[in-house]
N, C-alpha and C positions, 0 to 999 in steps of 0.2 A: 550436511543440511538435514535437519530433522523436520518432521511434520509440524513441529511447534515453533519453528523459526524459519521464515522464508524471505529471501532477498528479491527485490524487484527493481527494475529500471523504470523510472516514472518521468514523463515529460510534462512540460508546461507549468510546473510548480515554481512560483516566483517569490512567495512571501508567506508570512504567518497565517494570513487569511486562507491561502491555498491549503496549508497544512490543516487548518481547522476544518475546512470543507471536506478534505479527503478523510480525515479522522472520523468525522461525523458519518460519512458514507460507509466506512469500514465497521464502525461501531454497531451497525445494524445486522452484521453477519453472524450467524451461529458459530460459536467457538472462538470468536475474536477476543483477544486479551489486550494487546497494545500495538502501537506502531511508532517507529522512529523514522523521521525523514531527514535526508541530507540534501538541501537545496543545491549546494554547489556541485555535488556529485550526481545529482538527479537520481537518487536511490531511496528506497524504502525498505525497512526491516519490519516485517509483520510477525507478531507472536500470537500463538494460539492454534488450536486444532481447527483450522479453517481451510476450506477448499481453495487452493490457489487460483482456480479459474473464477471463483466467486469474487476473490480480491481483485483480479484483473477487470472483471465486469463492473464492479462497484466503482473502481477508480476511473475506468473509461466513461461511465455514465456521469461521473462528477466532473468530467472534462480533462482528465489527466491520463492520457494513453500510457498503459503499463504493460510490462512483460516480465516473466521470471528472469532473474539475473543469476546465472549459474557461475559467473566469474567472480 
């Protein structure tokens, strides 16, 4: 895992609207490049030189509890 690509477990994401809301929250973070969400696996892959704790905080504030997924 590099600092430019971090995997997260994300809860409560159900649809494309959730993805849009989460992406908008992440887009405000310094260093953010992109994110990919897998609703079935409840995961996110965030790219960019962004602080993982800032990602977790932004997703939590958007209503999607998150944590780093090391698996």
